[in-house]
C-alpha positions as protocol buffer text, in pm:
chain_id: "A"
residue {
  index: 1
  type: MET
  ca { x: 0 y: 0 z: 0 }
}
residue {
  index: 2
  type: ARG
  ca { x: 124 y: 349 z: -77 }
}
residue {
  index: 3
  type: ALA
  ca { x: 148 y: 607 z: 199 }
}
residue {
  index: 4
  type: ALA
  ca { x: 116 y: 931 z: -2 }
}
residue {
  index: 5
  type: PHE
  ca { x: -231 y: 1084 z: -33 }
}
residue {
  index: 6
  type: GLN
  ca { x: -361 y: 1407 z: -178 }
}
residue {
  index: 7
  type: CYS
  ca { x: -571 y: 1638 z: 34 }
}
residue {
  index: 8
  type: LEU
  ca { x: -930 y: 1689 z: -66 }
}
residue {
  index: 9
  type: ASN
  ca { x: -1058 y: 2018 z: -201 }
}
residue {
  index: 10
  type: PRO
  ca { x: -1193 y: 2207 z: 105 }
}
residue {
  index: 11
  type: SER
  ca { x: -1514 y: 2290 z: -84 }
}
residue {
  index: 12
  type: SER
  ca { x: -1570 y: 1922 z: -168 }
}
residue {
  index: 13
  type: PRO
  ca { x: -1852 y: 1737 z: 9 }
}
residue {
  index: 14
  type: LEU
  ca { x: -1579 y: 1493 z: 116 }
}
residue {
  index: 15
  type: ALA
  ca { x: -1368 y: 1756 z: 292 }
}
residue {
  index: 16
  type: THR
  ca { x: -1270 y: 1688 z: 650 }
}
residue {
  index: 17
  type: SER
  ca { x: -1393 y: 1879 z: 949 }
}
residue {
  index: 18
  type: THR
  ca { x: -1128 y: 2072 z: 1141 }
}
residue {
  index: 19
  type: ASP
  ca { x: -1271 y: 1937 z: 1467 }
}
residue {
  index: 20
  type: ASN
  ca { x: -1030 y: 1666 z: 1585 }
}
residue {
  index: 21
  type: ASP
  ca { x: -1194 y: 1620 z: 1925 }
}
residue {
  index: 22
  type: PRO
  ca { x: -1240 y: 1241 z: 1977 }
}
residue {
  index: 23
  type: MET
  ca { x: -1558 y: 1300 z: 2179 }
}
residue {
  index: 24
  type: THR
  ca { x: -1716 y: 1484 z: 1887 }
}
residue {
  index: 25
  type: ALA
  ca { x: -1623 y: 1189 z: 1666 }
}
residue {
  index: 26
  type: LEU
  ca { x: -1856 y: 967 z: 1870 }
}
residue {
  index: 27
  type: ALA
  ca { x: -2159 y: 1164 z: 1759 }
}
residue {
  index: 28
  type: ASP
  ca { x: -2335 y: 1050 z: 1444 }
}
residue {
  index: 29
  type: GLN
  ca { x: -2259 y: 1337 z: 1206 }
}
residue {
  index: 30
  type: ARG
  ca { x: -2302 y: 1164 z: 872 }
}
residue {
  index: 31
  type: THR
  ca { x: -2332 y: 1387 z: 569 }
}
residue {
  index: 32
  type: SER
  ca { x: -2361 y: 1107 z: 310 }
}
residue {
  index: 33
  type: GLU
  ca { x: -2595 y: 814 z: 257 }
}
residue {
  index: 34
  type: ARG
  ca { x: -2459 y: 477 z: 372 }
}
residue {
  index: 35
  type: TYR
  ca { x: -2483 y: 167 z: 153 }
}
residue {
  index: 36
  type: GLY
  ca { x: -2478 y: -184 z: 295 }
}
residue {
  index: 37
  type: VAL
  ca { x: -2237 y: -435 z: 143 }
}
residue {
  index: 38
  type: HIS
  ca { x: -2185 y: -808 z: 189 }
}
residue {
  index: 39
  type: ALA
  ca { x: -1896 y: -825 z: 434 }
}
residue {
  index: 40
  type: PRO
  ca { x: -1735 y: -1149 z: 310 }
}
residue {
  index: 41
  type: TYR
  ca { x: -1704 y: -995 z: -37 }
}
residue {
  index: 42
  type: THR
  ca { x: -1592 y: -646 z: 57 }
}
residue {
  index: 43
  type: ALA
  ca { x: -1233 y: -675 z: 173 }
}
residue {
  index: 44
  type: VAL
  ca { x: -1032 y: -401 z: 341 }
}
residue {
  index: 45
  type: ARG
  ca { x: -658 y: -379 z: 403 }
}
residue {
  index: 46
  type: VAL
  ca { x: -548 y: -134 z: 670 }
}
residue {
  index: 47
  type: GLU
  ca { x: -208 y: 7 z: 762 }
}
residue {
  index: 48
  type: THR
  ca { x: -162 y: 210 z: 1078 }
}
residue {
  index: 49
  type: ARG
  ca { x: 131 y: 440 z: 1141 }
}
residue {
  index: 50
  type: SER
  ca { x: 232 y: 217 z: 1433 }
}
residue {
  index: 51
  type: GLY
  ca { x: 187 y: -107 z: 1238 }
}
residue {
  index: 52
  type: ALA
  ca { x: 540 y: -124 z: 1092 }
}
residue {
  index: 53
  type: GLY
  ca { x: 401 y: -163 z: 739 }
}
residue {
  index: 54
  type: VAL
  ca { x: 216 y: -487 z: 809 }
}
residue {
  index: 55
  type: PRO
  ca { x: -138 y: -460 z: 665 }
}
residue {
  index: 56
  type: LEU
  ca { x: -433 y: -580 z: 870 }
}
residue {
  index: 57
  type: GLU
  ca { x: -709 y: -752 z: 673 }
}
residue {
  index: 58
  type: GLY
  ca { x: -1080 y: -732 z: 738 }
}
residue {
  index: 59
  type: HIS
  ca { x: -1418 y: -659 z: 581 }
}
residue {
  index: 60
  type: ALA
  ca { x: -1642 y: -357 z: 525 }
}
residue {
  index: 61
  type: TYR
  ca { x: -2008 y: -358 z: 633 }
}
residue {
  index: 62
  type: ASP
  ca { x: -2127 y: -32 z: 489 }
}
residue {
  index: 63
  type: ILE
  ca { x: -1971 y: 245 z: 287 }
}
residue {
  index: 64
  type: SER
  ca { x: -2051 y: 605 z: 203 }
}
residue {
  index: 65
  type: ALA
  ca { x: -1881 y: 890 z: 22 }
}
residue {
  index: 66
  type: THR
  ca { x: -1728 y: 1006 z: 350 }
}
residue {
  index: 67
  type: GLY
  ca { x: -1665 y: 692 z: 553 }
}
residue {
  index: 68
  type: LEU
  ca { x: -1719 y: 326 z: 618 }
}
residue {
  index: 69
  type: ARG
  ca { x: -1786 y: 71 z: 890 }
}
residue {
  index: 70
  type: PHE
  ca { x: -1543 y: -219 z: 889 }
}
residue {
  index: 71
  type: GLU
  ca { x: -1404 y: -496 z: 1108 }
}
residue {
  index: 72
  type: LEU
  ca { x: -1059 y: -624 z: 1195 }
}
residue {
  index: 73
  type: ASP
  ca { x: -949 y: -895 z: 1435 }
}
residue {
  index: 74
  type: GLU
  ca { x: -818 y: -623 z: 1668 }
}
residue {
  index: 75
  type: GLY
  ca { x: -969 y: -287 z: 1748 }
}
residue {
  index: 76
  type: LEU
  ca { x: -784 y: 35 z: 1671 }
}
residue {
  index: 77
  type: LYS
  ca { x: -791 y: 352 z: 1881 }
}
residue {
  index: 78
  type: VAL
  ca { x: -1044 y: 629 z: 1818 }
}
residue {
  index: 79
  type: GLY
  ca { x: -858 y: 909 z: 1642 }
}
residue {
  index: 80
  type: GLU
  ca { x: -593 y: 676 z: 1499 }
}
residue {
  index: 81
  type: PRO
  ca { x: -494 y: 776 z: 1146 }
}
residue {
  index: 82
  type: LEU
  ca { x: -462 y: 499 z: 891 }
}
residue {
  index: 83
  type: SER
  ca { x: -432 y: 410 z: 525 }
}
residue {
  index: 84
  type: LEU
  ca { x: -702 y: 181 z: 390 }
}
residue {
  index: 85
  type: GLU
  ca { x: -764 y: -9 z: 69 }
}
residue {
  index: 86
  type: LEU
  ca { x: -1129 y: -96 z: 1 }
}
residue {
  index: 87
  type: LEU
  ca { x: -1231 y: -357 z: -255 }
}
residue {
  index: 88
  type: LEU
  ca { x: -1551 y: -220 z: -406 }
}
residue {
  index: 89
  type: PRO
  ca { x: -1824 y: -483 z: -454 }
}
residue {
  index: 90
  type: GLY
  ca { x: -1867 y: -622 z: -803 }
}
residue {
  index: 91
  type: ALA
  ca { x: -1600 y: -519 z: -1049 }
}
residue {
  index: 92
  type: GLY
  ca { x: -1524 y: -187 z: -878 }
}
residue {
  index: 93
  type: GLY
  ca { x: -1160 y: -265 z: -798 }
}
residue {
  index: 94
  type: TRP
  ca { x: -955 y: -127 z: -511 }
}
residue {
  index: 95
  type: VAL
  ca { x: -985 y: 228 z: -378 }
}
residue {
  index: 96
  type: ARG
  ca { x: -706 y: 369 z: -162 }
}
residue {
  index: 97
  type: LEU
  ca { x: -780 y: 631 z: 99 }
}
residue {
  index: 98
  type: ALA
  ca { x: -658 y: 782 z: 422 }
}
residue {
  index: 99
  type: GLY
  ca { x: -875 y: 845 z: 723 }
}
residue {
  index: 100
  type: ARG
  ca { x: -911 y: 817 z: 1096 }
}
residue {
  index: 101
  type: VAL
  ca { x: -1107 y: 593 z: 1328 }
}
residue {
  index: 102
  type: VAL
  ca { x: -1405 y: 785 z: 1466 }
}
residue {
  index: 103
  type: ARG
  ca { x: -1588 y: 506 z: 1648 }
}
residue {
  index: 104
  type: LEU
  ca { x: -1507 y: 171 z: 1804 }
}
residue {
  index: 105
  type: PHE
  ca { x: -1817 y: -41 z: 1857 }
}
residue {
  index: 106
  type: ASP
  ca { x: -1859 y: -178 z: 2209 }
}
residue {
  index: 107
  type: GLU
  ca { x: -1722 y: -530 z: 2242 }
}
residue {
  index: 108
  type: ALA
  ca { x: -2009 y: -627 z: 2475 }
}
residue {
  index: 109
  type: ASP
  ca { x: -2268 y: -518 z: 2216 }
}
residue {
  index: 110
  type: ASP
  ca { x: -2078 y: -659 z: 1920 }
}
residue {
  index: 111
  type: PRO
  ca { x: -1874 y: -971 z: 2011 }
}
residue {
  index: 112
  type: GLY
  ca { x: -1617 y: -1119 z: 1773 }
}
residue {
  index: 113
  type: PRO
  ca { x: -1397 y: -919 z: 1537 }
}
residue {
  index: 114
  type: ARG
  ca { x: -1390 y: -550 z: 1633 }
}
residue {
  index: 115
  type: ARG
  ca { x: -1607 y: -324 z: 1424 }
}
residue {
  index: 116
  type: MET
  ca { x: -1517 y: 39 z: 1388 }
}
residue {
  index: 117
  type: ALA
  ca { x: -1605 y: 341 z: 1180 }
}
residue {
  index: 118
  type: LEU
  ca { x: -1366 y: 545 z: 968 }
}
residue {
  index: 119
  type: HIS
  ca { x: -1399 y: 901 z: 840 }
}
residue {
  index: 120
  type: VAL
  ca { x: -1234 y: 956 z: 501 }
}
residue {
  index: 121
  type: ASP
  ca { x: -982 y: 1241 z: 506 }
}
residue {
  index: 122
  type: SER
  ca { x: -837 y: 1198 z: 156 }
}
residue {
  index: 123
  type: PHE
  ca { x: -801 y: 963 z: -138 }
}
residue {
  index: 124
  type: GLU
  ca { x: -481 y: 849 z: -304 }
}
residue {
  index: 125
  type: ASN
  ca { x: -583 y: 1058 z: -605 }
}
residue {
  index: 126
  type: GLU
  ca { x: -892 y: 1201 z: -773 }
}
residue {
  index: 127
  type: SER
  ca { x: -957 y: 885 z: -976 }
}
residue {
  index: 128
  type: HIS
  ca { x: -996 y: 681 z: -655 }
}
residue {
  index: 129
  type: ARG
  ca { x: -1250 y: 933 z: -521 }
}
residue {
  index: 130
  type: GLU
  ca { x: -1439 y: 933 z: -851 }
}
residue {
  index: 131
  type: ARG
  ca { x: -1439 y: 553 z: -864 }
}
residue {
  index: 132
  type: LEU
  ca { x: -1597 y: 532 z: -516 }
}
residue {
  index: 133
  type: LEU
  ca { x: -1858 y: 799 z: -592 }
}
residue {
  index: 134
  type: GLY
  ca { x: -1940 y: 641 z: -928 }
}
residue {
  index: 135
  type: HIS
  ca { x: -1977 y: 301 z: -766 }
}
residue {
  index: 136
  type: LEU
  ca { x: -2219 y: 440 z: -507 }
}
residue {
  index: 137
  type: ASP
  ca { x: -2418 y: 622 z: -777 }
}
residue {
  index: 138
  type: ARG
  ca { x: -2473 y: 306 z: -984 }
}
residue {
  index: 139
  type: GLY
  ca { x: -2763 y: 216 z: -756 }
}
residue {
  index: 140
  type: TYR
  ca { x: -2714 y: -156 z: -705 }
}
residue {
  index: 141
  type: LEU
  ca { x: -2612 y: -122 z: -338 }
}
residue {
  index: 142
  type: MET
  ca { x: -2894 y: -98 z: -86 }
}
residue {
  index: 143
  type: MET
  ca { x: -2901 y: 195 z: 154 }
}
residue {
  index: 144
  type: ALA
  ca { x: -2806 y: 92 z: 507 }
}
């Protein structure tokens, strides 16, 4: 996975809030519709800054233009920045993005692999952003 990412246009609907307060991140502040995906078929590969370049593999549960809910065998910390590759369902291919964990689902409420939510801060390049948006606009994913 590559580590370099371009910043989003501040006027873009995908631009990041300047509020980095982890408590604010717990609030549901979605600005985009979420689409459910079949987890076994929607792979993610995650690299954290502290992960020494070893990708963690998991699955996505829902995706939107500004974030996604995914699972890994181990939970990450709220606020942790990461690089993520998302395999879009169907023939969408891989999309590379950078973001930060904004929610870790309670282990007592959600046993098994740890589910968490990610806010997208940037994409590897404009074509990755356009591929994700185009995939969501095709209409074959159901809203979550």
